[in-house]
NUNU-779241 format. One record per residue: x negated, z, y of N, C-alpha, C, CB in turn; residue in three letters. Coordinates in steps of 0.1 Angstrom, whole numbers, padded with zeros to 4 digits, always signed. Each point is the difference from the previous one (the first is absolute). Glycine has a CB too. Example, Ala and Ser with C-alpha at 12.3 -4.5 7.8 and 13.67 -1.06 7.14 Angstrom:
<vokes>
-0132+0078-0057+0009+0000+0012-0009+0000+0012+0019+0012-0012ala-0015-0019+0023-0009+0000+0011+0008+0008+0011-0012-0022-0006ser
</vokes>
This chain:
<vokes>
-1364+1021+1634-0003+0005-0016+0004-0012-0010+0007+0027+0004unk-0018-0029-0011+0002-0011-0012-0004+0005-0011-0003-0018+0013unk+0007+0010-0025+0001+0006-0015-0012-0011-0003+0029+0010-0007unk-0040-0003+0002-0011-0008-0006-0003+0007-0014-0010-0007+0023unk+0000+0001-0032-0004+0004-0014-0012-0007-0003+0023+0002-0007unk-0029+0008-0002-0013-0003-0002+0004+0000-0019-0016+0012+0027unk+0005-0018-0035+0000+0000-0012-0011+0009-0008+0012-0021+0004unk-0012+0031-0011-0008+0010-0007+0001+0001-0015+0003+0013+0020unk-0012-0023-0025+0001-0002-0015+0014-0009-0002-0012+0024-0007unk+0019-0017-0001+0016-0006-0002+0008+0007+0005-0003-0009-0017unk+0000+0015+0028+0011+0008+0010+0000-0004+0013-0002+0019-0011unk+0013-0024+0016+0002-0003+0015+0003+0010+0008+0007-0020-0005unk-0014+0025+0012+0004+0012+0011+0006-0006+0014-0019+0015-0010unk+0032-0011+0012+0005-0006+0013-0002+0013+0011+0019-0019-0013unk-0020+0014+0024+0000+0010+0011+0006-0006+0014-0021+0011-0013unk+0023-0003+0021+0008-0004+0013-0014+0003+0010+0031+0008-0006unk-0031-0019+0013-0012-0001+0009+0005+0001+0014-0011-0015-0015unk+0005+0024+0022+0001+0001+0016-0010+0005+0007+0019+0003-0003unk-0022-0008+0016-0009+0001+0006+0000+0009+0013-0001-0020-0011unk-0010+0030+0013+0000+0011+0010-0011-0002+0006+0013+0016-0010unk-0013-0010+0025-0013+0004+0007-0007+0011-0008+0009-0007+0022unk-0019+0003-0031-0007+0008-0008-0013-0006-0003+0020+0010-0008unk-0028-0002+0004-0014-0006-0002-0003-0002-0014-0008+0010+0019unk+0014-0001-0029+0000-0004-0014+0013-0005-0010-0017+0017+0004unk+0016-0020-0014+0012-0005-0008+0006+0013-0007-0011-0025-0005unk+0023+0027+0006+0006+0011-0010+0010-0006-0009-0002+0018+0017unk-0002-0010-0029+0011-0002-0012+0007+0012-0004-0013-0018-0010unk+0028+0016+0013+0009+0011-0005+0008-0003-0014+0002+0007+0025unk+0001+0003-0033+0008-0003-0011+0007+0010+0000-0013-0013-0013unk+0027+0009+0012+0013+0008+0003+0005+0004-0014+0007-0012+0022unk+0006+0022-0021+0003+0006-0011+0007-0013-0011+0002+0026+0016unk+0004-0033-0008+0009-0010-0007-0012-0012-0004+0027+0005+0015unk-0039-0002-0015-0011-0010-0005-0004-0012+0007+0008+0007-0020unk-0002-0007+0032+0000-0010+0008-0015+0001+0010+0029+0000-0004unk-0036-0010+0007-0013+0001+0007+0002-0006+0015-0014-0003-0024unk+0007+0010+0033+0001-0007+0014-0016+0003+0003+0029+0005+0009unk-0032-0017-0004-0012-0001+0006+0000-0002+0015-0008-0007-0020unk+0000+0017+0030+0000-0003+0011-0014-0005+0007+0020+0015-0003unk-0023-0026+0007-0012-0005+0004-0002-0001+0013-0001-0010-0018unk-0009+0011+0023-0005-0004+0014+0004-0013+0003-0019+0013-0002unk+0024-0013+0017+0006-0009+0007-0011-0015-0002+0013+0021+0017unk-0009-0031-0020-0010-0009+0000-0008-0004-0013+0000+0008+0023unk+0004+0001-0030-0007+0001-0014+0003-0014-0009+0004+0028+0000unk-0014-0037-0005+0005-0014-0007+0005+0007-0015-0019-0020+0013unk+0031+0014-0018+0006+0001-0011-0007-0001-0010+0015-0006+0010unk-0029-0001-0012-0008+0001-0013-0009+0010+0001+0002-0022-0005unk-0008+0027+0015-0004+0012+0000+0008+0012-0004-0013-0010+0014unk+0027+0011-0010+0007+0014-0003+0004-0002-0014+0011+0004+0024unk-0009-0015-0030+0002-0003-0016-0014+0007-0008+0015-0025+0005unk-0027+0019+0001-0009+0004-0007-0003+0016-0001-0006-0022+0006unk+0009+0029+0005-0001+0015+0002+0011+0006-0009-0008-0002+0026unk+0019-0002-0027+0011+0004-0009-0003-0001-0015+0015-0008+0018unk-0023-0005-0019-0003-0001-0015-0010+0010-0005+0005-0024+0003unk-0014+0028+0006-0011+0008-0002+0009+0016-0003-0021-0017+0017unk+0033+0018-0011+0007+0012-0002+0010+0000-0012-0002+0002+0024unk+0001-0016-0030+0012+0000-0010+0000+0010-0013+0001-0024+0007unk-0012+0028-0010+0001+0012-0012+0006+0012+0008-0022-0007-0015unk+0018+0011+0024+0004+0011+0008+0017+0000+0002-0026-0001+0012unk+0031-0013-0007+0013-0002+0004+0008+0004-0015-0007-0019+0021unk+0001+0013-0032+0009+0002-0011+0000+0014-0006-0004-0023-0005unk-0008+0030+0007+0001+0011-0004+0010+0010+0008-0023-0006-0008unk+0024+0003+0019+0011+0007+0006+0016-0002-0004-0017+0000+0018unk+0017-0014-0020+0013-0002-0007+0003+0004-0013+0000-0017+0012unk-0011+0018-0019+0002+0007-0012+0003+0012+0002-0012-0012-0010unk+0007+0021+0018+0000+0014+0004+0015+0002+0004-0025+0001+0007unk+0031-0011-0002+0015+0002+0003+0010-0002-0012-0006-0007+0024unk+0001-0002-0030+0005-0005-0014+0001+0012-0009-0011-0023+0003unk-0001+0030-0004+0000+0013-0011+0009+0011+0005-0023-0005-0007unk+0031+0003+0018+0009+0011+0007+0012-0004-0004-0012+0005+0020unk+0016-0016-0028+0011-0006-0001+0007+0008-0015-0010-0023+0014unk+0022+0029-0012+0005+0010-0012+0000-0012-0014+0020+0019+0018unk-0026-0012-0029-0001-0009-0013+0010+0008-0010-0028-0008+0003unk+0034+0018+0000+0007+0007-0009+0011-0010-0006-0005+0023+0012unk+0006-0022-0026+0008-0008-0010+0015+0003+0005-0017+0003-0021unk+0026-0012+0018+0013+0001+0004+0006+0010-0011+0001-0025+0012unk+0008+0036-0008+0007+0008-0012+0013-0003-0002-0013+0018+0005unk+0016-0013-0016+0016-0005-0006+0009+0012-0001-0011-0020-0016unk+0005+0031+0022+0010+0011+0002+0008+0005-0012+0000-0009+0023unk-0006+0011-0031+0004+0005-0015-0006+0009-0005+0003-0018-0003unk+0004+0028-0004-0005+0014-0007-0012-0002-0007+0022+0008-0004unk-0032+0002+0007-0012-0003-0008-0012-0008+0009+0016+0000-0022unk-0013-0008+0032-0008-0006+0008-0008+0008+0007+0013-0016+0001unk-0026+0015+0004-0007+0010+0008+0000-0006+0014-0016+0009-0020unk+0017+0002+0029-0002-0004+0014-0010+0012+0008+0025-0013-0001unk-0032+0008+0010-0006+0006+0006+0004+0007+0015-0013-0015-0015unk+0008+0030+0017+0004+0007+0012-0013+0008+0003+0026+0000-0006unk-0032-0002+0018-0011+0006+0003-0012+0001-0009+0016+0010+0013unk-0016-0024-0018-0013+0000-0011+0002+0005-0013-0013+0004+0018unk+0026+0001-0018+0001+0006-0017+0012-0010-0006-0005+0030+0004unk+0003-0032-0019+0012-0005-0007+0011+0008-0002-0015-0013-0010unk+0027+0008+0010+0009+0007-0007+0011-0009-0008-0003+0019+0018unk+0009-0017-0027+0007-0006-0008+0015+0001+0004-0018+0004-0017unk+0027-0015+0017+0011-0001+0006+0011+0000-0011-0012-0013+0020unk+0022+0025-0015+0011+0004-0010+0012-0001+0007-0014+0016-0012unk+0023-0023+0009+0013-0006+0007+0009+0005-0005-0007-0018+0007unk+0017+0026+0001+0014+0008-0005+0010-0005+0006-0010+0019-0004unk+0022-0017-0002+0012-0005+0008+0007+0016+0007+0006-0029-0018unk-0004+0027+0030+0006+0011+0006+0007-0005+0012-0018+0016-0010unk+0029-0011+0015+0009-0002+0013-0009-0001+0012+0019+0013-0010unk-0027-0001+0011-0009+0002+0013-0014-0007-0004+0011+0025+0008unk-0017-0036+0001-0009-0006+0000-0013+0007+0006+0017-0017-0002unk-0030+0020-0006-0010+0005+0006-0013-0004-0011+0017+0019+0014unk-0026-0013-0008-0015+0001-0009-0004+0013-0001-0009-0021+0008unk+0004+0026-0020-0007+0012+0000-0014-0003-0006+0022+0013-0001unk-0031-0007+0005-0013+0000-0008-0003+0012-0007-0007-0014+0016unk+0006+0014-0028-0003+0011-0009-0007-0003-0014+0020+0011+0011unk-0029-0003-0013-0006+0001-0017-0005-0015-0001+0019+0019-0014unk-0026-0024+0023-0005-0013+0000+0010-0014+0001-0019+0013-0014unk+0030-0010+0017+0009-0011+0001+0007-0004+0012+0001+0006-0021unk+0004-0016+0025+0009-0004+0010+0014+0001-0007-0017-0015+0014unk+0026+0025-0011+0013-0001-0005+0008-0005+0011-0002+0017-0016unk+0008-0030+0015+0008-0006+0008+0016+0002-0006-0021-0016+0007unk+0028+0021+0002+0015+0001-0004+0007-0011+0009+0001+0028-0007unk+0010-0037-0002+0007-0008+0007+0014-0004-0005-0021-0006+0008unk+0028+0004+0001+0015-0004-0008-0001-0012-0008+0012+0009+0018unk-0020-0019-0016-0001-0011-0009-0016-0002-0004+0023-0011+0013unk-0024+0022-0023-0017+0000-0005-0003-0014-0006+0000+0027-0009unk+0009-0034+0004-0004-0014-0006-0001-0012+0010+0011+0007-0022unk-0007-0003+0036-0004-0009+0011-0013+0003+0005+0022-0003+0005unk-0033-0007-0009-0014+0004+0003+0001-0004+0016-0013-0004-0026unk+0019-0002+0031-0002+0000+0014+0005+0011+0009+0001-0023-0005unk+0009+0030-0002+0003+0014+0003-0009+0011+0000+0017-0007-0007unk-0023+0007-0005-0014+0009+0000-0010-0004+0008+0004+0005-0020unk-0006-0017+0021-0014-0004+0010+0003+0005+0013-0006-0023-0010unk+0019+0022+0015+0004+0002+0015-0002+0018+0000+0020-0025+0004unk-0016+0033-0013+0001+0012+0002-0014+0006-0001+0023+0000-0009unk-0032-0007+0001-0014+0005-0003-0008-0002+0014+0001-0006-0027unk+0003-0009+0033-0005-0004+0012+0000+0010+0010+0006-0020-0007unk+0010+0023+0009+0002+0008+0012-0007+0016-0002+0025-0015+0005unk-0027+0019-0018-0007+0012+0001-0015-0001+0003+0017+0009-0015unk-0022-0019+0010-0014-0003+0004+0000-0001+0017-0004-0014-0024unk+0012+0007+0030+0003+0000+0014-0003+0013+0006+0016-0016-0003unk-0005+0026-0002-0002+0012+0005-0012+0006-0001+0020+0001-0005unk-0026-0001-0006-0013+0007-0001-0011-0006+0009+0006+0006-0023unk-0006-0021+0025-0008-0005+0008+0001+0003+0015+0000-0014-0018unk+0011+0017+0024+0002+0005+0013-0004+0013+0001+0019-0013+0003unk-0019+0022-0013-0009+0013+0003-0015-0002-0004+0021+0014-0005unk-0024-0021-0004-0016+0000-0002-0008-0008+0010+0004+0000-0024unk+0002-0012+0025-0005-0008+0012-0003+0008+0014+0013-0020-0012unk-0002+0026+0017-0002+0004+0014-0009+0013-0002+0025-0011+0011unk-0024+0019-0022-0010+0012+0001-0015-0007+0000+0017+0018-0013unk-0020-0028+0005-0014-0002-0003-0005-0008+0015+0003-0002-0030unk+0009-0004+0037-0006-0005+0014-0002+0012+0009+0012-0021-0002unk-0005+0029+0001-0001+0014+0008-0014+0008-0002+0027+0002-0003unk-0030-0005-0009-0014+0005-0002-0012-0009+0004+0010+0011-0017unk-0007-0023+0021-0009-0009+0009+0004-0002+0013-0006-0010-0019unk+0015+0019+0023+0003+0001+0016-0011-0002+0008+0016+0014-0004unk-0028-0006+0002-0011+0002+0008-0007-0015-0002-0003+0027-0004unk+0001-0035-0005-0007-0011+0000+0010-0009+0007-0014+0004-0021unk+0027-0005+0021+0010-0006+0005-0004-0002+0016+0015+0010-0020unk-0017+0004+0025-0003+0004+0014-0011-0009+0004+0008+0025-0002unk-0020-0021-0005-0012-0006+0003+0003-0015+0002-0014+0017-0014unk+0019-0025+0004-0004-0013+0001+0014-0009+0007-0017+0005-0024unk+0029+0002+0027+0010-0004+0008+0006+0007+0011+0004-0010-0018unk-0009+0026+0018+0003+0006+0011+0014+0007-0002-0015-0017+0014unk+0022+0013-0025+0013+0009-0006+0005-0002-0013+0007+0000+0021unk-0001+0005-0027+0005-0002-0012+0010-0015-0004-0003+0027+0001unk-0002-0035-0009+0006-0014+0001+0015+0002-0006-0025-0014-0003unk+0032+0004+0004+0013+0000-0006-0003-0002-0013+0012-0007+0019unk-0003+0012-0031+0000-0005-0013+0011-0004-0004-0015+0012-0004unk+0016-0024-0003+0011-0005-0007-0006-0004-0014+0014-0009+0022unk-0004+0006-0031-0002-0001-0015+0013-0009-0006-0015+0024-0001unk+0008-0032-0006+0013-0009-0009-0008-0003-0016+0013-0016+0026unk-0005+0009-0031-0005-0006-0012-0008-0012+0003+0020+0008-0011unk-0030-0009+0008-0007-0014+0003-0004-0007-0012-0008+0009+0021unk+0006-0021-0021-0006-0010-0010-0012-0002+0000+0015-0008+0000unk-0025+0008+0013-0012-0006+0001-0010+0010+0002+0010-0020+0009unk-0007+0034-0001-0012+0005+0002+0006+0016+0002-0014-0023+0011unk+0002+0033-0013+0002+0012+0000+0005+0006+0014-0015-0001-0018unk+0011-0004+0028+0001+0004+0015-0005-0010+0009-0003+0023-0006unk+0008-0022+0017-0006-0007+0010+0001+0008+0015+0005-0022-0016unk-0011+0015+0027+0001+0006+0013+0004-0012+0011-0019+0018-0008unk+0027-0015+0016+0004-0014+0009-0007+0005+0013+0025-0009-0011unk-0023-0001+0021-0006+0002+0011+0006+0009+0008-0009-0019-0002unk+0021+0025+0000+0007+0009+0007-0003+0016-0002+0015-0020-0001unk-0025+0019-0007-0003+0014-0008+0010+0007-0011-0011+0004+0021unk+0018-0013-0025+0008+0005-0013-0007-0002-0014+0022-0006+0012unk-0023+0018-0019-0005-0001-0014+0010-0003-0010-0017+0016+0006unk+0017-0026-0012+0011-0005-0012-0006+0004-0014+0008-0023+0015unk-0001+0032-0021-0004+0003-0013+0009-0005-0012-0011+0019+0011unk+0007-0026-0023+0007-0003-0010+0006+0011-0008-0014-0019+0001unk+0025+0022-0005+0008+0010-0004-0004+0001-0015+0019-0004+0019unk-0028-0004-0024-0006+0001-0014-0012+0008-0001+0009-0020-0005unk-0014+0023+0017-0012+0010-0001+0005+0013-0003-0014-0011+0016unk+0027+0015-0018+0004+0013-0001-0002+0002-0014+0016+0002+0020unk-0018-0013-0030-0006+0000-0013-0014+0004-0001+0015-0018-0004unk-0024+0017+0012-0013+0002+0000-0003+0014+0006-0004-0024+0001unk-0009+0033-0009-0004+0010+0005-0001+0002+0015-0008+0000-0020unk+0010+0012+0024-0001+0001+0016-0011-0004+0006+0013+0018-0001unk-0026-0017-0008-0012-0004+0007-0002-0014+0004-0009+0018-0012unk+0017-0026+0003+0001-0014+0001+0009-0004+0013-0003-0002-0027unk+0014+0009+0028+0008-0001+0014-0005+0003+0011+0015+0005-0011unk-0024+0006+0010-0008+0004+0011-0009-0011+0004+0001+0025-0007unk-0008-0031-0001-0009-0010+0000+0008-0013+0007-0014+0010-0022unk+0024-0014+0019+0007-0011+0006+0003+0005+0014+0009-0008-0022unk-0004+0019+0025+0002+0005+0014-0010-0001+0007+0015+0014-0005unk-0028-0009+0002-0012+0001+0006-0005-0015+0004-0005+0021-0014unk+0007-0029+0005-0004-0014+0000+0008-0007+0011-0006+0001-0026unk+0020+0002+0028+0007-0007+0008+0000+0008+0016+0012-0010-0022unk-0018+0021+0021-0003+0007+0012-0011-0005+0006+0010+0020-0008unk-0018-0026+0000-0013-0006+0007+0003-0012+0008-0014+0009-0019unk+0024-0016+0010+0005-0011+0007+0005+0001+0015+0005-0007-0022unk-0002+0018+0025+0005+0003+0013-0010-0003+0012+0014+0017-0012unk-0026-0017+0006-0013-0005+0008-0004-0012-0004-0007+0020+0004unk+0008-0024-0016-0003-0012-0002+0008-0009-0008-0019+0010+0005unk+0025-0020+0000+0013-0006-0007-0007-0011-0011+0020+0002+0023unk-0031-0001-0028-0005-0006-0009-0009+0003-0011+0006-0009+0016unk-0013+0004-0022-0010+0005-0010-0014-0005+0003+0019+0001-0016unk-0022+0003+0030-0015-0004+0003-0010+0011-0004+0009-0014+0019unk-0020+0010-0018-0009+0012-0001+0002+0012+0005-0012-0014+0000unk+0017+0014+0011+0001+0011+0009+0010+0009-0006-0006-0013+0021unk+0018+0007-0025+0010+0007-0006-0005+0007-0012+0015-0015+0009unk-0024+0008-0021-0004+0008-0010-0011+0009+0003+0007-0018-0012unk-0013+0017+0022-0007+0012+0006+0005+0010+0003-0011-0012+0007unk+0023+0011+0000+0010+0011+0005+0007+0006-0013+0006-0011+0025unk-0002+0004-0034+0006+0005-0012-0007+0010-0007+0009-0020-0001unk-0022+0015-0001-0014+0008-0008-0001+0012+0008-0016-0021-0006unk+0015+0022+0021-0003+0009+0007+0011+0012-0002-0012-0016+0014unk+0027+0012-0015+0009+0007+0003+0005+0006-0015+0005-0013+0024unk-0007+0004-0035+0006+0002-0016-0014-0004-0008+0028-0007+0004unk-0038+0014-0006-0011-0004-0007+0004-0001-0014-0014+0010+0015unk+0007-0019-0023+0004-0003-0014+0013-0004-0001-0015+0014-0008unk+0020-0022+0017+0013-0007+0000+0004-0010-0013-0003+0001+0027unk-0009-0006-0030+0000-0009-0010+0005+0002-0013-0016-0005+0012unk+0011+0017-0015+0006+0009-0013+0013+0000+0000-0017+0015+0000unk+0022-0009+0011+0016+0002+0000+0010-0013-0002-0005+0019+0016unk-0002-0027-0007+0006-0015+0001+0001-0004-0014-0009-0007+0023unk-0005+0008-0032+0001-0006-0011+0009+0007-0011-0021-0008+0007unk+0023+0022-0006+0009+0007-0008+0016-0003+0003-0019+0017+0000unk+0021-0022+0011+0014-0002+0005+0003-0014-0009-0002+0013+0027unk-0010-0023-0026+0002-0014-0007+0004+0004-0014-0017-0014+0015unk+0008+0022-0023-0003+0001-0013+0014+0006-0006-0027+0002+0004unk+0035+0008+0004+0010+0006-0004+0013-0006+0002-0014+0018+0003unk+0016-0027+0007+0010-0009+0003+0000-0012-0008-0001+0008+0020unk-0006-0012-0024-0002-0013-0006+0012+0003-0012-0029-0006+0006unk
</vokes>
């Protein structure tokens, strides 16, 4: 395998080139936006680059698609009066001093009780722990609702893991694990459901090939509208 590149306008597209016993050239764009090209054995490098050049606009569209999943929610200061999202709705933050630390959702407010309410790191930690608890409940329930799809594509319900991520809403690895960004608990359930279905489709296609989008459109019609809603809300 070797690293190659082509130039498309002002953009340099790098790709890993490998050869295999096959008749046609294949191009894969992965979740980390890396590109892999698999060419028939004996193919001339010049011909390979010409074919990649013809697919350059498609490659960039796929990379942009992954980029659009990168969370863009502005940083929060964790002060009273600031708005925070939960399942698509906005709530104002009210910070209170109390010995026992907890979060209560009431009357359009996040009431955060902390021993040291002036310590923003403490408030942030308490609120994020509450989000994680809610994500544990909602993420698993939404995956359970799509268990039939997982069975169809993978033969069983995949493992689900989640954490705070900086780069994307979700991913699926080659071992069949679905990773979700805890930030998703701030989005409407419909948007969380969409990301789960998107990743379930990756159980069959670990790329954004035309076959992947065909499957996604089959199992989740009008997914583009939900994706757009997620991006508009979380910016």
